[in-house]
Steps between C-alpha positions, in 0.01 A plus 500: 500500500389340184128533415323179576270516195798559272689215655208261455458595130872451449487165672218371278691614186820343617340160539297526193761644256827419671630856530421854627635831382533775761582828324704750706579262791816699541565845370717587197722698741553198718595290201744766380680464831509120469641544147780717625591230754505228235730713282740529795540120561815378332406130500176571307682719252750218450215250435379718211838496327523117560156461330602701202818279460296184510234623262776592252588135492141410397375400852162575644576546876160587628552388858818710529307813418379518862714561800358308800557508877347356814568765760147645526476603863763769526464876497577575135328676210392177331359361818285815530343388171472131565362527854268789414161463670348568165633158385499290815150603628349473151633143434430384852138582424504315169634185662335523838842428636804703618720586206868579518773630268668182368773657296571813295645550157571774242431447142783651299344533164705780342487568131588183303451262794295187435164419658349190663332205330145442622519313831337437839691592806372205695662261262825619667385571857365141524851371455625722783266354762180706473210256524232722343490754211485785753837654439443757234629831363413870534640681206570865586592729211806710573519629143199528271429157343390498138448249217819638337723449814356161594206557749354210684271274307273246673227246408177567698346203677799276429545455883197275481688243281731383783882479466589415142809319359799735445795441271800664342426705185854481376845378602635853538474661834225473761230493227218318686128522535173322442569208259457643152254228389289563806495871434396437139209288624383782731511764227317264257236453770446878511707612796662839432768716644436861601772757513491716817658839451589669820610846639760529781344390820232274346480150637384171344425219749468149346445145618786249505344296219416799277692463170696815432811619311629802318653595174857626437576870554519621139478864601749760611331529834574287809234282671629457848250350744500345858337165540405431860416124538246443770414179688236386746554365853360165397742484205826552695757290325606150604853549655617171335433645153566867548818500292496881426480582869175692467349641820259298709182658625531755774257768598640801309471866608298691237666814362270806480747780441548629149828462320704819503845618394620442856464136439795511253722504801361178651727193484455245223347160567741202548479375137670173598276409803354156508245357751608161619303213657589651840287803428168532691213306328155480638406155628203476257664656200357225276151523639242604255311822580134482401305782333706572203201524272603245243 
């Protein structure tokens, strides 16, 4: 069980600053096992080579640096991270609502791979049918994340600004983020980015409207991470707009067991799974849940 006083302090910080850092949410040994699994998956390795080829042509393919899937309810090593009680119970407390794993992704930032422009996740989830900015990321460091290899950078309290205009930064690749002129205005007004270096197993939980990004990996060291995107019951997507086939809310079983080498033998998730409009959706999935502390 998570300590009630700790949870309450985290909740206050989350809503005040737009993020919370939980050091050592998972152990370094657990993350070493996850890293071994990532290295075994051929489609992820192929993605890295594809990225290098595109970057050699002058492109900035940020959104291709993450490998995304929607199969979150299986018995696989990644689901043990995304459905951990240390994530789901914590965020359910922050939101006063049941939180579920919405989709998972691996950030493949190997040496030389580009980072992300500053952006807000809800600028994209809104287009996919989520009515509120309650779909947000939990960044879990698999490798150590440093300034040199492109650690996460975020802008404290930017979640209080609402969802800002986003635009392409260049015509080459998926180079997209907060509109450059809007970002300049924020920086001129005194908003600043902070770089969050992390050790394997550290987690950064941040609001769907918190502006964040990362630099390129200019080091010889990889910066692989898992990003588990969470969502609330009240924010289950509108089936008519759920183009990526993200999961609808269901009550998910919390995982309490640690990650071990035995988990390497578990089957992989279905990387092509999509959740259609026929999937179970709660009758009141657009009903607002009170008590979010805003």
